[in-house]
C-alpha positions as CSV (number, residue, x, y, z in Angstrom):
1,M,110.2,113.2,48.5
2,H,106.7,113.9,50.0
3,F,104.0,115.7,48.1
4,P,100.9,117.3,49.7
5,T,97.8,115.2,49.4
6,L,94.1,115.9,49.7
7,A,94.2,114.2,53.1
8,N,97.0,116.5,54.3
9,A,95.1,119.5,53.0
10,T,91.9,118.4,54.7
11,A,93.8,117.8,58.0
12,A,95.3,121.3,57.7
13,L,91.8,122.8,57.6
14,S,90.4,120.8,60.4
15,G,92.8,121.3,63.3
16,A,96.4,120.8,64.5
17,V,98.8,119.7,61.8
18,S,102.1,118.0,62.2
19,W,104.7,116.6,59.8
20,H,105.4,112.9,59.5
21,G,107.8,111.2,61.8
22,H,106.6,112.8,65.0
23,H,104.2,110.2,66.2
24,N,105.9,108.5,69.1
25,K,105.4,108.5,72.9
26,H,108.0,111.3,73.4
27,C,106.3,113.7,71.0
28,L,103.1,115.8,70.9
29,T,100.1,114.3,69.3
30,S,97.6,116.3,67.3
31,S,95.0,116.3,70.0
32,K,97.5,117.3,72.7
33,A,99.0,120.1,70.6
34,D,95.4,121.4,70.0
35,E,94.6,121.1,73.7
36,I,97.6,123.1,74.7
37,A,97.0,125.7,72.0
38,Q,93.4,126.1,73.1
39,T,94.4,126.3,76.8
40,F,97.0,128.9,75.9
41,G,94.3,130.9,74.1
42,G,92.0,130.6,77.0
43,I,94.5,132.0,79.4
44,I,95.1,135.0,77.1
45,Q,91.4,135.5,76.7
46,I,90.5,135.3,80.5
47,Y,93.5,135.0,82.8
48,N,93.4,132.1,85.3
49,N,96.3,131.6,87.8
50,D,95.5,127.9,88.4
51,V,95.7,127.3,84.6
52,A,98.9,129.3,84.3
53,N,100.5,127.2,87.1
54,A,99.5,124.0,85.3
55,L,100.5,125.1,81.8
56,F,103.8,127.0,82.2
57,A,107.1,125.6,83.3
58,E,108.9,127.1,86.3
59,D,111.7,128.3,84.0
60,F,109.1,129.9,81.6
61,T,110.2,132.9,79.5
62,D,108.2,134.9,76.9
63,Y,109.8,136.9,74.1
64,S,107.7,139.4,72.2
65,G,108.6,142.8,70.7
66,S,104.9,143.3,70.3
67,I,104.2,142.9,74.0
68,Q,107.1,145.3,74.7
69,S,105.5,147.8,72.3
70,L,102.2,147.5,74.2
71,K,104.1,148.1,77.5
72,N,105.8,151.1,75.9
73,G,102.4,152.5,74.9
74,G,103.6,153.1,71.3
75,C,106.7,155.0,72.5
76,L,110.3,153.9,72.0
77,A,111.1,153.3,75.7
78,P,111.5,152.1,78.4
79,F,111.1,148.4,77.3
80,N,113.7,147.0,74.9
81,L,111.9,145.3,72.1
82,T,114.4,142.4,71.9
83,A,114.4,141.7,75.7
84,P,112.1,139.1,77.2
85,A,108.6,140.5,77.7
86,F,108.2,138.2,80.7
87,E,111.5,136.8,82.2
88,T,109.8,134.5,84.6
89,K,106.6,132.6,85.1
90,Q,105.9,134.8,88.2
91,Q,106.3,138.0,86.1
92,F,103.9,136.6,83.5
93,Q,101.3,135.7,86.2
94,T,101.6,139.1,88.0
95,E,101.3,141.2,84.8
96,S,98.6,139.0,83.2
97,A,96.4,138.9,86.3
98,G,95.5,142.6,85.9
99,Q,94.6,142.5,82.2
100,P,91.0,142.7,81.0
101,S,89.6,139.8,79.0
102,V,89.9,139.9,75.2
103,P,88.1,138.0,72.5
104,F,91.0,135.7,71.7
105,K,90.5,133.0,69.0
106,V,92.8,130.3,67.9
107,E,92.8,130.3,64.1
108,N,95.3,127.5,63.2
109,V,97.6,125.1,65.0
110,W,100.8,123.4,63.6
111,F,103.2,121.4,65.6
112,T,106.4,119.3,65.6
113,C,107.6,116.9,68.3
114,D,107.8,119.6,71.0
115,V,106.9,123.0,69.3
116,I,103.4,124.3,68.7
117,T,102.7,127.2,66.4
118,V,99.5,129.1,67.0
119,R,98.0,131.6,64.5
120,W,95.4,133.6,66.4
121,S,93.2,136.7,66.3
122,V,91.8,139.1,68.9
123,G,88.5,140.6,67.8
124,L,89.0,144.1,69.1
125,K,87.4,147.1,67.4
126,P,87.9,148.8,65.0
127,Q,90.8,146.5,63.9
128,V,91.0,142.8,64.5
129,V,94.5,142.0,65.7
130,G,96.3,139.0,64.2
131,G,99.3,137.2,65.6
132,V,101.5,134.2,65.8
133,S,102.8,132.5,68.9
134,I,105.4,129.8,68.9
135,L,105.2,127.6,72.0
136,E,108.3,125.6,73.0
137,T,107.1,122.7,75.2
138,R,108.6,119.9,77.2
139,K,107.0,116.6,78.2
140,C,106.1,116.5,81.9
141,K,104.2,113.5,83.2
142,D,103.3,115.3,86.4
143,S,101.6,118.2,84.6
144,K,97.9,118.3,84.2
145,Y,98.4,118.5,80.4
146,G,101.3,116.1,80.2
147,W,103.4,119.0,78.7
148,L,104.6,122.4,79.9
149,I,105.2,125.5,77.9
150,K,108.7,126.6,78.6
151,K,109.1,129.5,76.1
152,I,106.9,131.6,74.0
153,Y,107.9,133.7,71.0
154,A,105.0,135.9,69.9
155,E,104.4,138.7,67.5
156,F,101.2,140.5,66.5
157,N,100.0,143.8,65.2
158,S,100.7,145.9,68.3
159,A,99.9,149.2,66.5
160,A,96.4,148.0,65.8
161,W,96.0,146.8,69.4
162,L,97.2,150.2,70.7
163,A,94.8,152.0,68.5
164,D,91.9,149.7,69.5
165,I,92.5,150.5,73.2
166,G,92.9,154.2,72.6
167,K,96.6,154.5,73.4
168,L,97.7,155.3,69.8
169,L,95.7,157.8,67.9
170,P,97.0,157.7,64.3
171,G,96.5,160.9,62.3
172,C,96.1,158.9,59.1
173,P,93.8,160.0,56.3
174,A,90.5,158.1,55.9
175,S,90.1,155.7,53.1
176,D,89.1,158.3,50.6
177,G,91.1,157.3,47.7
178,A,94.1,159.4,48.7
179,T,97.5,158.3,47.6
180,H,99.2,156.1,50.1
181,P,102.9,155.4,50.3
182,G,104.3,152.3,48.7
183,K,106.2,149.6,50.5
184,R,109.1,151.2,52.4
185,E,108.3,154.7,51.1
186,V,108.3,157.5,53.6
187,F,104.9,159.1,54.2
188,S,105.1,162.8,54.7
189,A,102.1,164.4,56.3
């Protein structure tokens, strides 16, 4: 049985963190996981097609109910929340190329042999948006990074993002001490 140590806690605060047993030539290293996470963050912050070509596998797929919610503009259709947000690398590249830059910040990185989990934030106003992306990778010696991202599973606060960009205008009361619904209670206006 393994117990957390001060060294593990310090490592967790300082960068990419893995679990023991994943330090061989076929697995991600801490520095490589952090490099891929930061590169992923950079491409979300300011899209770059050359970086996308080097970072994403040809059979890339991205699953995100949150992205589908953004595409729906806060409505229930036409995009299914459980369907891939981007079915192909080409679709990701085409749709990402037209997006404005956002203040994307990688907050934490955790990884296993071939999976990187990234906790991130986007400093939009008035609400900072927080999210988590899970990056499935595969080793590829011909890639600029030595690894390719083949799948992404991402979720984030899409309601806050929609409000930040003016597509969702909530009619919520201000923080004036009014009674707010409890967890899973229905709020009636």
